[in-house]
C-alpha positions in Angstrom: 18.3 7.4 13.3 16.2 7.9 10.2 13.1 10.1 10.2 10.6 7.2 9.7 12.3 4.5 11.9 9.8 1.9 12.9 6.8 3.8 11.4 4.3 1.6 9.6 2.7 3.0 6.4 0.0 1.4 4.3 0.6 2.5 0.7 -2.2 1.6 -1.6 -1.4 0.8 -5.2 2.2 0.3 -4.1 3.1 -2.7 -6.4 4.1 -0.3 -9.2 4.4 3.2 -10.4 4.2 6.2 -8.0 3.0 4.0 -5.1 6.0 1.7 -5.5 8.4 4.7 -5.5 6.7 6.1 -2.3 7.1 2.7 -0.6 10.8 2.4 -1.7 11.5 5.9 -0.4 9.6 5.3 2.9 11.7 2.1 3.5 14.9 4.0 2.6 14.0 6.5 5.4 13.7 3.6 7.9 9.9 3.1 7.7 8.1 -0.2 7.1 5.8 0.1 4.1 2.8 -2.1 3.7 2.6 -2.8 0.0 -1.2 -2.9 -0.6 -2.3 -3.8 -4.1 -4.8 -5.7 -6.2 -1.9 -7.7 -7.6 -0.5 -9.7 -4.6 2.3 -11.2 -6.7 3.5 -7.8 -7.7 3.1 -6.5 -4.1 5.3 -9.4 -2.9 7.9 -8.6 -5.5 8.1 -5.0 -4.3 8.3 -6.1 -0.7 11.1 -8.5 -1.7 12.9 -5.7 -3.5 12.8 -3.6 -0.3 14.0 -6.5 1.9 16.9 -7.2 -0.6 18.0 -3.6 0.0 18.0 -4.2 3.8 14.6 -2.7 4.6 11.4 -4.2 5.9 8.1 -4.4 4.1 4.9 -6.4 4.1 2.6 -7.2 1.2 -1.2 -7.5 1.4 -3.9 -8.0 -1.2 -6.2 -5.0 -1.2 -8.9 -3.7 -3.5 -9.6 -0.3 -2.1 -13.1 -0.4 -3.6 -14.0 -3.5 -1.5 -14.6 -2.5 2.1 -14.2 -6.1 3.3 -10.8 -6.4 1.7 -9.7 -3.2 3.2 -10.8 -4.2 6.7 -9.1 -7.6 6.3 -5.8 -6.0 5.2 -5.9 -3.4 7.9 -6.5 -6.2 10.4 -3.5 -8.1 9.1 -1.3 -5.1 9.4 -2.4 -4.3 13.0 -2.0 -8.0 14.0 1.5 -8.0 12.6 2.8 -4.6 13.7 0.3 -3.4 16.4 -0.2 -0.1 14.7 -0.5 2.0 11.6 1.2 5.3 11.6 0.7 6.5 8.0 -1.8 5.9 5.2 -0.8 6.9 1.7 -4.0 6.7 -0.5 -2.3 6.3 -3.8 -4.5 3.7 -5.6 -6.6 5.2 -8.3 -9.2 4.4 -10.9 -9.5 5.3 -14.5 -12.8 6.7 -15.6 -13.2 6.3 -19.4 -16.4 8.3 -19.8 -17.5 11.7 -18.7 -17.6 12.0 -14.9 -21.3 13.0 -14.9 -22.0 9.6 -16.5 -20.1 7.7 -13.9 -22.5 6.0 -11.4 -21.7 6.8 -7.8 -22.0 3.1 -6.9 -19.1 2.4 -9.3 -16.9 5.0 -7.6 
């Protein structure tokens, strides 16, 4: 038995980079990563990579800055798996100006 057997984890920003590596490792440990990303095609590719290695994964489109998209994606995950055990908040933003000049509404 692996330490994450059957555990469902939403990993935001998981189609590439650090998020993808987190999802790959979670799957290697027996978990089911939900590949949540702005780029659904890339998320599907990451999920396919995990499945090709014998794991399970599920891709969802999610812009973490859009509450409706987050709620929709979470609803899809709960409908499919009946639970969410882990949330990895990996998605990030890049601020290209001084933080004090960044409007809160854009955060």
